[in-house]
DSSP file (Angstrom, degrees, kcal/mol; ACC not computed):
  #  RESIDUE AA STRUCTURE BP1 BP2  ACC     N-H-->O    O-->H-N    N-H-->O    O-->H-N    TCO  KAPPA ALPHA  PHI   PSI    X-CA   Y-CA   Z-CA
    1    1 A M              0   0    0      0, 0.0     2,-0.2     0, 0.0    19,-0.0   0.000 360.0 360.0 360.0 143.1   72.7   18.5 -309.2
    2    2 A E        -     0   0    0     18,-0.1     2,-0.4     1,-0.1    17,-0.0  -0.494 360.0-135.9 -77.3 138.7   69.8   17.7 -306.8
    3    3 A S        -     0   0    0     -2,-0.2     2,-0.4    15,-0.0    17,-0.3  -0.775  15.9-152.5 -95.2 137.0   70.4   17.8 -303.1
    4    4 A H  E     -A   19   0A   0     15,-3.9    15,-2.5    -2,-0.4     2,-0.6  -0.873  10.8-135.3-110.5 142.4   69.0   15.0 -300.9
    5    5 A R  E     -A   18   0A   0     -2,-0.4     2,-0.5    13,-0.2    13,-0.2  -0.860  29.6-175.2 -93.8 122.5   68.0   15.2 -297.3
    6    6 A V  E     -A   17   0A   0     11,-3.3    11,-2.9    -2,-0.6     2,-0.5  -0.977  18.6-149.8-127.2 127.3   69.3   12.1 -295.5
    7    7 A E  E     +A   16   0A   0     -2,-0.5     2,-0.3     9,-0.2     9,-0.2  -0.835  27.5 175.2 -93.2 126.8   68.6   11.2 -291.9
    8    8 A I  E     -A   15   0A   0      7,-3.1     7,-2.8    -2,-0.5     2,-0.4  -0.868  25.2-145.1-129.6 163.0   71.5    9.2 -290.4
    9    9 A D  E     -A   14   0A   0     -2,-0.3     2,-0.5     5,-0.2     5,-0.2  -0.986  15.8-178.9-130.9 120.2   72.5    7.8 -287.0
   10   10 A I  E >  S-A   13   0A   0      3,-2.7     3,-2.0    -2,-0.4    21,-0.0  -0.974  73.9 -23.2-123.5 118.1   76.2    7.8 -286.0
   11   11 A L  T 3  S-     0   0    0     -2,-0.5    -1,-0.1     1,-0.3     3,-0.1   0.863 127.9 -48.7  50.9  42.2   77.0    6.3 -282.6
   12   12 A G  T 3  S+     0   0    0      1,-0.2     2,-0.5    37,-0.0    -1,-0.3   0.463 114.7 115.1  82.7   0.3   73.5    6.9 -281.3
   13   13 A N  E <   -A   10   0A   0     -3,-2.0    -3,-2.7     2,-0.0     2,-0.4  -0.906  58.4-140.1-106.8 130.6   73.4   10.5 -282.4
   14   14 A R  E     +A    9   0A   0     -2,-0.5     2,-0.3    -5,-0.2    -5,-0.2  -0.721  23.3 178.4 -92.9 135.6   70.8   11.4 -285.1
   15   15 A Y  E     -A    8   0A   0     -7,-2.8    -7,-3.1    -2,-0.4     2,-0.5  -0.968  21.4-150.5-132.8 148.1   71.8   13.9 -287.8
   16   16 A V  E     +A    7   0A   0     -2,-0.3     2,-0.3    -9,-0.2    -9,-0.2  -0.987  27.9 174.9-116.8 121.5   70.0   15.3 -290.9
   17   17 A I  E     -A    6   0A   0    -11,-2.9   -11,-3.3    -2,-0.5     2,-0.5  -0.859  27.5-133.9-124.6 159.9   72.3   16.1 -293.7
   18   18 A R  E     +A    5   0A   0     -2,-0.3     2,-0.3   -13,-0.2   -13,-0.2  -0.946  33.0 166.8-110.7 134.9   72.0   17.3 -297.2
   19   19 A S  E     -A    4   0A   0    -15,-2.5   -15,-3.9    -2,-0.5     4,-0.1  -0.994  43.4-140.7-146.7 149.4   74.0   15.6 -299.9
   20   20 A Q  S    S+     0   0    0     -2,-0.3   -18,-0.1   -17,-0.3    -1,-0.1   0.627  85.0  89.9 -81.8 -14.6   74.1   15.5 -303.6
   21   21 A A  S    S-     0   0    0    -17,-0.1   -17,-0.2     1,-0.1    -2,-0.2  -0.497  94.7 -93.7 -77.6 151.1   74.9   11.8 -303.3
   22   22 A P    >>  -     0   0    0      0, 0.0     4,-1.9     0, 0.0     3,-0.5  -0.282  34.7-112.9 -61.3 152.7   72.0    9.3 -303.2
   23   23 A A  H 3> S+     0   0    0      1,-0.2     4,-2.4     2,-0.2     5,-0.2   0.864 116.2  57.5 -57.1 -39.5   70.8    8.4 -299.7
   24   24 A D  H 3> S+     0   0    0      1,-0.2     4,-1.8     2,-0.2    -1,-0.2   0.887 106.2  49.5 -60.3 -38.7   72.0    4.8 -300.1
   25   25 A H  H <> S+     0   0    0     -3,-0.5     4,-2.1     2,-0.2    -1,-0.2   0.916 109.6  50.8 -66.8 -42.5   75.5    6.0 -300.7
   26   26 A V  H  X S+     0   0    0     -4,-1.9     4,-2.2     1,-0.2    -2,-0.2   0.908 109.5  51.2 -61.2 -41.6   75.4    8.3 -297.7
   27   27 A R  H  X S+     0   0    0     -4,-2.4     4,-2.4     1,-0.2    -1,-0.2   0.854 106.8  53.7 -66.1 -33.8   74.3    5.3 -295.6
   28   28 A K  H  X S+     0   0    0     -4,-1.8     4,-2.3     2,-0.2    -1,-0.2   0.891 107.8  51.1 -64.7 -39.1   77.1    3.2 -296.9
   29   29 A L  H  X S+     0   0    0     -4,-2.1     4,-2.6     2,-0.2    -2,-0.2   0.922 109.6  49.6 -62.3 -43.9   79.5    6.0 -295.8
   30   30 A V  H  X S+     0   0    0     -4,-2.2     4,-2.9     1,-0.2     5,-0.2   0.924 110.7  49.8 -61.0 -44.9   78.0    5.9 -292.3
   31   31 A A  H  X S+     0   0    0     -4,-2.4     4,-2.1     1,-0.2    -1,-0.2   0.885 110.5  51.0 -62.1 -38.4   78.3    2.1 -292.1
   32   32 A F  H  X S+     0   0    0     -4,-2.3     4,-2.2     2,-0.2    -2,-0.2   0.938 112.1  45.8 -63.7 -47.5   82.0    2.4 -293.2
   33   33 A V  H  X S+     0   0    0     -4,-2.6     4,-2.5     1,-0.2    -2,-0.2   0.925 113.4  48.9 -62.9 -45.5   82.7    5.0 -290.5
   34   34 A E  H  X S+     0   0    0     -4,-2.9     4,-2.4     1,-0.2    -1,-0.2   0.864 109.5  53.4 -64.6 -34.4   80.9    3.1 -287.8
   35   35 A G  H  X S+     0   0    0     -4,-2.1     4,-1.9    -5,-0.2    -1,-0.2   0.911 109.6  47.6 -63.6 -41.9   82.8   -0.1 -288.9
   36   36 A R  H  X S+     0   0    0     -4,-2.2     4,-2.1     2,-0.2    -2,-0.2   0.898 110.6  52.1 -65.9 -39.8   86.1    1.8 -288.5
   37   37 A V  H  X S+     0   0    0     -4,-2.5     4,-2.9     1,-0.2     5,-0.2   0.917 107.9  51.9 -60.2 -43.9   84.9    3.1 -285.1
   38   38 A A  H  X S+     0   0    0     -4,-2.4     4,-2.4     1,-0.2    -1,-0.2   0.883 108.5  51.2 -62.1 -38.7   84.1   -0.5 -284.0
   39   39 A E  H  < S+     0   0    0     -4,-1.9    -1,-0.2     2,-0.2    -2,-0.2   0.916 113.7  44.3 -62.9 -42.7   87.6   -1.6 -285.1
   40   40 A I  H  < S+     0   0    0     -4,-2.1    -2,-0.2     1,-0.2    -1,-0.2   0.906 114.8  48.0 -69.3 -42.3   89.2    1.1 -283.0
   41   41 A R  H >< S+     0   0    0     -4,-2.9     3,-1.0    -5,-0.2    -2,-0.2   0.886  85.6 175.9 -67.0 -39.3   86.9    0.6 -280.0
   42   42 A G  T 3<  -     0   0    0     -4,-2.4    -1,-0.2    -5,-0.2    -2,-0.1  -0.375  60.5 -39.7  66.5-147.0   87.5   -3.2 -280.0
   43   43 A D  T 3  S+     0   0    0     -4,-0.1    -1,-0.2    -2,-0.1     3,-0.1   0.441 109.3 104.4 -94.7  -0.6   85.9   -5.1 -277.1
   44   44 A G  S <  S-     0   0    0     -3,-1.0    -3,-0.0     1,-0.2     2,-0.0  -0.040  85.6 -66.5 -74.0 179.7   86.7   -2.5 -274.4
   45   45 A P        -     0   0    0      0, 0.0    -1,-0.2     0, 0.0    -2,-0.0  -0.318  60.1 -98.4 -65.0 151.5   84.3    0.0 -272.9
   46   46 A A        -     0   0    0     -3,-0.1    -4,-0.0     1,-0.0    -3,-0.0  -0.614  42.7-160.0 -76.7 109.6   82.9    2.7 -275.1
   47   47 A P        -     0   0    0      0, 0.0     5,-0.1     0, 0.0    -6,-0.0  -0.082  50.0 -42.1 -74.3-174.1   84.9    5.8 -274.7
   48   48 A D     >  -     0   0    0      1,-0.2     4,-2.2     2,-0.1     3,-0.3  -0.253  54.6-137.4 -50.4 125.5   83.6    9.3 -275.6
   49   49 A P  H  > S+     0   0    0      0, 0.0     4,-2.5     0, 0.0     5,-0.2   0.832 103.1  54.5 -61.2 -32.2   81.9    9.0 -279.0
   50   50 A F  H  > S+     0   0    0      2,-0.2     4,-2.3     1,-0.2     5,-0.1   0.877 107.5  50.0 -69.5 -35.7   83.5   12.2 -280.3
   51   51 A K  H  > S+     0   0    0     -3,-0.3     4,-2.6     2,-0.2     5,-0.2   0.922 111.2  49.6 -65.1 -43.6   87.0   10.8 -279.4
   52   52 A L  H  X S+     0   0    0     -4,-2.2     4,-2.6     1,-0.2    -2,-0.2   0.923 111.7  48.2 -60.2 -44.8   86.1    7.6 -281.3
   53   53 A L  H  X S+     0   0    0     -4,-2.5     4,-2.6     2,-0.2    -1,-0.2   0.890 110.9  50.9 -65.1 -38.3   85.0    9.5 -284.3
   54   54 A A  H  X S+     0   0    0     -4,-2.3     4,-2.3     2,-0.2    -2,-0.2   0.924 112.1  46.8 -64.1 -43.6   88.1   11.7 -284.3
   55   55 A L  H  X S+     0   0    0     -4,-2.6     4,-2.4     2,-0.2    -2,-0.2   0.898 112.8  49.7 -65.0 -39.8   90.3    8.6 -284.1
   56   56 A A  H  X S+     0   0    0     -4,-2.6     4,-2.8     2,-0.2     5,-0.2   0.911 109.8  51.5 -64.1 -41.4   88.3    7.0 -286.9
   57   57 A A  H  X S+     0   0    0     -4,-2.6     4,-2.7     1,-0.2    -2,-0.2   0.913 111.4  47.2 -61.8 -42.8   88.6   10.1 -289.0
   58   58 A L  H  X S+     0   0    0     -4,-2.3     4,-2.4     2,-0.2    -1,-0.2   0.904 112.6  49.5 -64.5 -40.7   92.4   10.2 -288.5
   59   59 A D  H  X S+     0   0    0     -4,-2.4     4,-2.1     2,-0.2    -2,-0.2   0.919 113.6  45.3 -64.1 -44.1   92.6    6.5 -289.4
   60   60 A I  H  X S+     0   0    0     -4,-2.8     4,-2.5     2,-0.2    -2,-0.2   0.903 112.9  50.8 -66.3 -41.5   90.6    6.9 -292.5
   61   61 A A  H  X S+     0   0    0     -4,-2.7     4,-2.7    -5,-0.2    -2,-0.2   0.894 109.2  51.7 -63.0 -39.7   92.6   10.0 -293.5
   62   62 A D  H  X S+     0   0    0     -4,-2.4     4,-2.4     2,-0.2    -2,-0.2   0.932 110.9  47.6 -61.5 -45.8   95.8    8.1 -293.0
   63   63 A E  H  X S+     0   0    0     -4,-2.1     4,-2.3     1,-0.2    -2,-0.2   0.917 112.5  49.4 -61.4 -43.9   94.6    5.3 -295.2
   64   64 A L  H  X S+     0   0    0     -4,-2.5     4,-2.5     1,-0.2    -2,-0.2   0.929 111.4  48.1 -61.8 -47.2   93.5    7.8 -297.9
   65   65 A L  H  X S+     0   0    0     -4,-2.7     4,-2.5     1,-0.2    -1,-0.2   0.894 111.2  50.7 -63.7 -39.5   96.8    9.6 -297.9
   66   66 A R  H  X S+     0   0    0     -4,-2.4     4,-2.6     2,-0.2    -1,-0.2   0.912 111.1  48.8 -63.5 -41.8   98.7    6.4 -298.1
   67   67 A L  H  X S+     0   0    0     -4,-2.3     4,-2.6     2,-0.2    -2,-0.2   0.904 111.6  49.5 -63.8 -41.0   96.6    5.3 -301.1
   68   68 A Q  H  X S+     0   0    0     -4,-2.5     4,-2.6     2,-0.2    -2,-0.2   0.909 111.8  48.4 -64.0 -41.7   97.1    8.6 -302.8
   69   69 A E  H  X S+     0   0    0     -4,-2.5     4,-2.5     2,-0.2    -2,-0.2   0.912 112.1  49.0 -64.9 -41.9  100.9    8.4 -302.2
   70   70 A D  H  X S+     0   0    0     -4,-2.6     4,-2.8     2,-0.2    -2,-0.2   0.917 112.4  48.3 -61.9 -43.7  100.9    4.8 -303.6
   71   71 A R  H  X S+     0   0    0     -4,-2.6     4,-2.9     2,-0.2    -2,-0.2   0.918 111.4  49.5 -63.4 -43.2   98.9    6.0 -306.6
   72   72 A S  H  X S+     0   0    0     -4,-2.6     4,-2.2     2,-0.2    -1,-0.2   0.913 112.8  47.3 -61.8 -42.8  101.2    8.9 -307.2
   73   73 A R  H  X S+     0   0    0     -4,-2.5     4,-2.4     2,-0.2    -2,-0.2   0.914 113.2  48.5 -64.7 -43.1  104.3    6.6 -307.0
   74   74 A D  H  X S+     0   0    0     -4,-2.8     4,-2.7     2,-0.2    -2,-0.2   0.894 110.5  51.3 -64.0 -40.2  102.6    4.1 -309.3
   75   75 A D  H  X S+     0   0    0     -4,-2.9     4,-2.4     2,-0.2    -1,-0.2   0.898 110.4  49.5 -62.8 -40.3  101.8    6.9 -311.8
   76   76 A G  H  X S+     0   0    0     -4,-2.2     4,-2.2     2,-0.2    -2,-0.2   0.902 111.3  48.7 -64.8 -41.5  105.4    8.0 -311.7
   77   77 A D  H  X S+     0   0    0     -4,-2.4     4,-2.2     2,-0.2    -2,-0.2   0.912 111.9  49.1 -63.5 -43.4  106.6    4.5 -312.3
   78   78 A A  H  X S+     0   0    0     -4,-2.7     4,-2.5     1,-0.2    -2,-0.2   0.905 110.6  50.7 -64.1 -41.5  104.2    4.1 -315.2
   79   79 A S  H  X S+     0   0    0     -4,-2.4     4,-2.6     1,-0.2    -1,-0.2   0.908 109.7  50.2 -62.5 -41.5  105.3    7.4 -316.7
   80   80 A A  H  X S+     0   0    0     -4,-2.2     4,-2.2     2,-0.2    -1,-0.2   0.903 110.8  49.4 -63.8 -40.7  109.0    6.4 -316.4
   81   81 A R  H  X S+     0   0    0     -4,-2.2     4,-2.3     2,-0.2    -2,-0.2   0.907 111.0  49.6 -65.2 -41.4  108.2    3.0 -318.2
   82   82 A V  H  X S+     0   0    0     -4,-2.5     4,-2.7     2,-0.2    -2,-0.2   0.927 110.6  49.8 -63.6 -44.3  106.3    4.8 -321.0
   83   83 A R  H  X S+     0   0    0     -4,-2.6     4,-2.5     1,-0.2    -2,-0.2   0.905 110.7  50.5 -60.3 -41.1  109.2    7.3 -321.5
   84   84 A A  H  X S+     0   0    0     -4,-2.2     4,-2.4     2,-0.2    -1,-0.2   0.902 111.5  47.8 -64.4 -40.5  111.7    4.3 -321.6
   85   85 A L  H  X S+     0   0    0     -4,-2.3     4,-2.9     2,-0.2    -2,-0.2   0.912 111.2  50.1 -66.3 -42.0  109.5    2.6 -324.2
   86   86 A V  H  X S+     0   0    0     -4,-2.7     4,-2.9     2,-0.2    -2,-0.2   0.921 111.8  48.8 -61.4 -43.1  109.2    5.8 -326.3
   87   87 A H  H  X S+     0   0    0     -4,-2.5     4,-2.4     2,-0.2    -2,-0.2   0.915 111.7  49.5 -62.0 -43.1  113.0    6.1 -326.1
   88   88 A L  H  X S+     0   0    0     -4,-2.4     4,-1.2     2,-0.2    -2,-0.2   0.914 113.3  45.9 -62.4 -43.6  113.5    2.5 -327.1
   89   89 A L  H  X S+     0   0    0     -4,-2.9     4,-1.4     2,-0.2     3,-0.2   0.911 111.7  51.8 -66.5 -41.5  111.1    2.9 -330.1
   90   90 A D  H  < S+     0   0    0     -4,-2.9     3,-0.2     1,-0.2    -2,-0.2   0.895 110.8  47.8 -60.5 -39.8  112.7    6.2 -331.1
   91   91 A S  H  < S+     0   0    0     -4,-2.4    -1,-0.2     1,-0.2    -2,-0.2   0.741 110.2  53.2 -75.4 -21.1  116.1    4.6 -331.1
   92   92 A A  H  < S+     0   0    0     -4,-1.2     2,-0.5    -3,-0.2    -1,-0.2   0.726  93.2  82.4 -83.7 -22.4  114.8    1.6 -333.1
   93   93 A V  S  < S-     0   0    0     -4,-1.4     3,-0.0    -3,-0.2    -4,-0.0  -0.724  75.1-143.4 -88.2 123.9  113.3    3.7 -335.9
   94   94 A E        -     0   0    0     -2,-0.5    -2,-0.1     1,-0.1    -3,-0.0  -0.641  25.6-105.3 -85.3 142.1  115.9    4.8 -338.5
   95   95 A P              0   0    0      0, 0.0    -1,-0.1     0, 0.0     0, 0.0  -0.357 360.0 360.0 -63.7 146.2  115.5    8.3 -339.9
   96   96 A A              0   0    0     -3,-0.0    -2,-0.0    -2,-0.0    -3,-0.0   0.461 360.0 360.0 -76.9 360.0  114.2    8.3 -343.5
């Protein structure tokens, strides 16, 4: 896969990164992170940008882990329902 060089700006700091994702996608990620930082910062004075980024990273990681746990739980529920249906179908079919 081709690597793209993307220039980004996060909290006033310029970075050049290489990514296999298209530049537009990388910029969407940056906008998402900066949006989360803005939520955390609120209307107060701007604290240390690295502290803000660390808090945003923890907040995003928390959201990701909760979504993964929910998905795992939902997958388990779906599997249990499928097993119950298979059992119901097996019990409804008479042996030949």
